[in-house]
C-alpha positions in Angstrom: -61.0 -158.9 -117.5 -63.8 -161.1 -115.8 -64.8 -159.4 -112.3 -64.2 -162.3 -110.7 -60.8 -163.0 -111.2 -58.5 -160.5 -109.2 -55.0 -159.7 -108.0 -55.1 -159.6 -104.4 -52.1 -157.0 -104.3 -54.2 -154.4 -106.6 -57.4 -155.4 -104.8 -56.1 -154.4 -101.6 -53.9 -151.5 -102.6 -57.1 -149.6 -104.6 -59.3 -150.0 -101.7 -61.8 -152.2 -103.2 -61.6 -154.9 -101.0 -60.1 -155.7 -97.7 -58.0 -158.5 -96.0 -61.3 -160.2 -94.3 -63.3 -159.3 -97.8 -60.2 -161.5 -99.8 -60.5 -164.1 -97.0 -64.1 -164.9 -96.8 -65.5 -163.8 -100.4 -62.6 -165.1 -102.4 -60.3 -168.5 -103.2 -56.8 -169.0 -104.2 -56.1 -169.7 -107.6 -52.4 -169.0 -108.0 -49.8 -167.0 -105.6 -51.7 -163.7 -105.9 -54.3 -164.1 -108.0 -57.9 -165.1 -106.5 -61.7 -166.0 -107.6 -64.8 -165.3 -106.2 -65.7 -168.3 -104.0 -68.3 -170.6 -105.5 -67.7 -169.7 -109.5 -66.7 -172.1 -111.5 -63.5 -171.5 -113.4 -63.8 -172.1 -117.7 -61.0 -173.1 -119.5 -60.6 -169.4 -120.3 -60.8 -168.2 -117.0 -57.7 -170.4 -116.2 -55.9 -168.9 -118.5 -56.6 -165.9 -117.8 -55.8 -166.3 -114.2 -52.3 -168.0 -115.5 -51.8 -164.8 -117.0 -52.3 -162.3 -114.1 -50.2 -164.7 -112.3 -47.5 -164.1 -114.6 -47.9 -160.4 -114.2 -49.3 -160.2 -117.3 -46.2 -161.5 -119.4 -46.8 -165.0 -120.2 -47.9 -165.9 -124.0 -50.8 -168.7 -123.3 -50.8 -171.3 -126.1 -52.6 -174.5 -126.8 -55.9 -175.4 -125.4 -55.1 -171.6 -123.2 -55.1 -169.6 -126.4 -58.2 -171.9 -128.0 -60.1 -171.1 -124.9 -59.6 -167.5 -125.4 -59.9 -167.4 -129.1 -63.6 -168.4 -128.5 -63.2 -172.4 -128.9 -65.9 -174.5 -127.3 -65.7 -177.8 -125.7 -62.0 -177.4 -123.4 -62.4 -179.2 -120.2 -62.0 -176.6 -117.4 -59.8 -179.0 -115.6 -56.8 -179.1 -118.1 -53.8 -176.7 -116.8 -53.3 -173.6 -118.1 -50.5 -173.7 -121.2 -48.0 -170.9 -121.4 -45.1 -170.0 -123.3 -43.1 -168.7 -120.6 -39.6 -168.8 -119.4 -40.1 -168.6 -115.4 -38.8 -171.4 -113.8 -40.8 -172.6 -110.7 -44.5 -173.2 -112.2 -47.3 -173.6 -109.8 -50.0 -176.5 -109.9 -52.4 -175.9 -112.7 -49.8 -173.8 -115.2 -48.1 -176.1 -117.5 -45.2 -174.7 -119.3 -44.5 -175.4 -123.1 -41.3 -175.0 -125.4 -41.9 -173.1 -128.4 -40.8 -171.5 -131.3 -42.9 -169.0 -132.1 -43.1 -166.0 -134.5 -44.2 -162.8 -133.8 -47.0 -163.2 -136.7 -48.0 -166.3 -134.9 -48.9 -164.1 -131.8 -52.4 -161.7 -131.1 -54.3 -160.6 -128.8 -57.4 -161.2 -126.8 -58.6 -159.1 -124.1 -54.7 -157.7 -123.8 -54.0 -161.4 -123.6 -51.1 -162.6 -126.1 -51.8 -165.5 -127.2 -50.7 -167.8 -130.2 -53.2 -167.1 -133.4 -56.1 -169.7 -134.4 -53.8 -171.2 -137.0 -51.0 -171.3 -134.8 -52.8 -172.5 -131.9 -54.5 -175.3 -134.1 -50.8 -176.3 -135.2 -49.5 -176.9 -131.7 -52.6 -178.9 -130.7 -52.9 -181.0 -133.9 -48.8 -181.9 -133.0 -49.7 -182.9 -129.4 -52.4 -185.0 -129.1 -53.7 -188.2 -130.4 -55.4 -188.0 -133.2 -59.2 -188.3 -132.8 -58.7 -185.4 -129.6 -56.7 -183.2 -132.3 -59.5 -183.3 -134.7 -61.7 -182.5 -132.2 -59.8 -179.7 -130.6 -59.5 -178.4 -134.5 -63.0 -178.6 -135.6 -64.3 -176.5 -132.5 -61.4 -174.1 -133.1 -62.3 -173.6 -137.0 -66.0 -173.3 -135.6 -65.3 -170.8 -133.6 -62.6 -168.9 -135.6 -62.9 -169.4 -139.7 -59.3 -170.8 -139.9 -58.7 -173.0 -142.3 -56.7 -176.2 -143.0 -54.7 -174.3 -145.3 -54.0 -171.6 -143.1 -52.6 -174.2 -140.3 -50.7 -176.1 -142.8 -48.8 -172.9 -143.9 -47.6 -172.7 -140.5 -46.6 -176.8 -140.1 -44.0 -175.7 -143.5 -42.2 -173.3 -141.7 -41.2 -176.2 -138.6 -40.6 -179.4 -141.3 -39.0 -181.3 -138.6 -41.2 -180.4 -135.7 -42.7 -183.6 -133.7 -45.6 -184.4 -134.2 -45.9 -183.1 -137.8 -47.4 -186.6 -139.1 -50.5 -186.6 -136.8 -51.1 -182.7 -137.4 -51.0 -183.8 -141.2 -53.5 -186.7 -140.8 -55.5 -184.7 -138.4 -56.1 -181.4 -141.3 -57.1 -184.4 -143.6 -59.9 -185.1 -141.3 -61.4 -181.7 -139.5 -64.1 -179.9 -140.8 -65.6 -177.1 -139.3 -69.4 -177.5 -139.1 -68.8 -179.9 -136.2 -70.7 -178.2 -133.4 -69.5 -181.1 -131.0 -67.1 -183.5 -129.5 -69.7 -186.4 -130.3 -70.6 -184.8 -133.7 -66.6 -185.1 -134.1 -66.2 -188.3 -133.2 -69.3 -190.0 -135.2 -67.6 -188.3 -138.5 -64.5 -190.0 -137.7 -65.9 -193.1 -137.2 -68.0 -193.0 -140.5 -64.6 -192.2 -142.3 -62.4 -194.5 -140.5 -64.6 -197.3 -141.4 -64.5 -197.0 -145.3 -67.5 -194.9 -146.1 -67.5 -191.4 -147.7 -66.3 -188.6 -146.3 -70.2 -186.9 -145.0 -70.8 -183.2 -145.6 -71.6 -181.6 -142.3 -74.2 -179.0 -141.5 -76.4 -179.3 -144.7 -79.0 -177.0 -145.3 -82.3 -178.2 -146.4 -85.2 -175.8 -147.9 -88.8 -175.9 -148.4 -90.9 -175.6 -151.6 -90.0 -171.7 -151.7 -86.3 -172.4 -151.8 -85.9 -170.8 -147.9 -83.7 -173.2 -145.4 -85.9 -174.5 -143.0 -83.4 -177.0 -141.3 -80.1 -178.3 -141.2 -78.9 -182.0 -140.6 -75.6 -182.4 -138.6 -74.1 -184.2 -141.1 -74.8 -186.9 -144.4 -74.7 -187.7 -148.3 -77.1 -185.4 -150.7 -76.4 -187.4 -153.2 -78.1 -190.5 -151.6 -80.3 -188.3 -149.3 -79.0 -190.1 -146.4 -78.3 -187.7 -142.8 -76.5 -188.9 -139.9 -77.4 -187.2 -136.6 -75.9 -187.4 -133.2 -78.6 -187.3 -130.3 -77.0 -186.5 -127.2 -78.7 -186.2 -123.6 -79.0 -182.2 -124.2 -81.2 -183.1 -127.0 -84.5 -182.5 -125.2 -85.2 -179.9 -122.7 -88.6 -180.6 -122.3 -92.1 -181.4 -123.9 -91.4 -178.8 -126.4 -88.3 -180.2 -127.7 -89.8 -183.3 -128.3 -92.7 -181.7 -130.6 -90.7 -179.9 -132.7 -88.2 -182.8 -133.2 -91.4 -184.7 -134.6 -91.9 -181.8 -136.9 -88.5 -181.6 -138.1 -88.4 -185.0 -138.8 -91.5 -184.9 -141.0 -90.3 -182.3 -142.7 -86.9 -184.1 -143.5 -88.7 -187.0 -144.4 -91.2 -185.3 -147.1 -88.7 -183.6 -148.4 -86.9 -187.1 -149.4 -84.3 -187.5 -146.4 -83.6 -190.7 -144.6 -82.0 -190.0 -141.2 -80.1 -192.0 -139.0 -79.8 -190.8 -135.8 -77.1 -192.1 -133.2 -77.4 -191.8 -129.5 -74.3 -191.3 -127.0 -74.6 -195.1 -125.6 -74.7 -196.2 -129.3 -72.0 -194.0 -130.3 -69.5 -195.2 -127.1 -70.8 -199.2 -127.2 -72.7 -200.3 -130.5 -70.1 -198.3 -133.1 -70.0 -201.4 -135.8 -73.9 -201.1 -135.8 -73.8 -197.3 -136.4 -71.9 -197.8 -139.8 -73.9 -200.7 -140.8 -77.0 -198.9 -140.5 -75.4 -195.8 -142.2 -74.3 -198.1 -145.1 -77.3 -199.7 -145.1 -79.3 -196.7 -145.8 -77.1 -195.9 -148.0 -76.9 -198.7 -150.2 -80.8 -198.4 -150.3 -80.5 -194.9 -151.4 -78.7 -195.6 -154.1 -75.1 -196.1 -153.4 -73.2 -198.6 -155.3 
């Protein structure tokens, strides 16, 4: 358990803190649960805080389970999600009504939560399609859970709400996605009628050593597609390395279509046209 989260009564009883320390150095998260003032809580922190609030009895589900399982990109301002019978849920905690079998549960740092497969099942049913694919992509990337194992959970609950959305999401997920924007870009290409791209394509040098990887693309036509976010360059060295990288890929015969955050938001048809043009020039009919 992170040391910036405490149960107040326990910390006071042990002598680790005085009431004055608690007032001056900690901020209340839930009743009897405090965080060190100034610490920005992550989604995983909020899951742990909700578990502490429950008396260490709650089972964490959905986004909270995903965060505990190591999934990235979970917004920190989402409420913690629990499967818990306790009434009177405080602000910041949402109760989910679930039928969960014992083999769909696991523990992470003593906290009971749903397994990766069950977590993906819940997310895939409850979210809109794009959000569901983004969350399952990230969970697959973090845990190695497969679409087949998620689908196996779905067969247990054939009449569950959102089961069709889950099926559509599982047809589109890819563990090779390394950010929500990469997922959005891949979905744009597929839903626009282009072939489904491979992800994390290795590119080797003349000695067969993998030197670079391409976010996504089409090895058959030697076309790569990459998302360049605002965080892509942190300094001059990043620009220099990027030039070297693109020259290497060009020398290996690759055409790279680069997509910015602004283009992905406002110029989606143009992105599709650029990729289609590159594929046609690469020999796609």
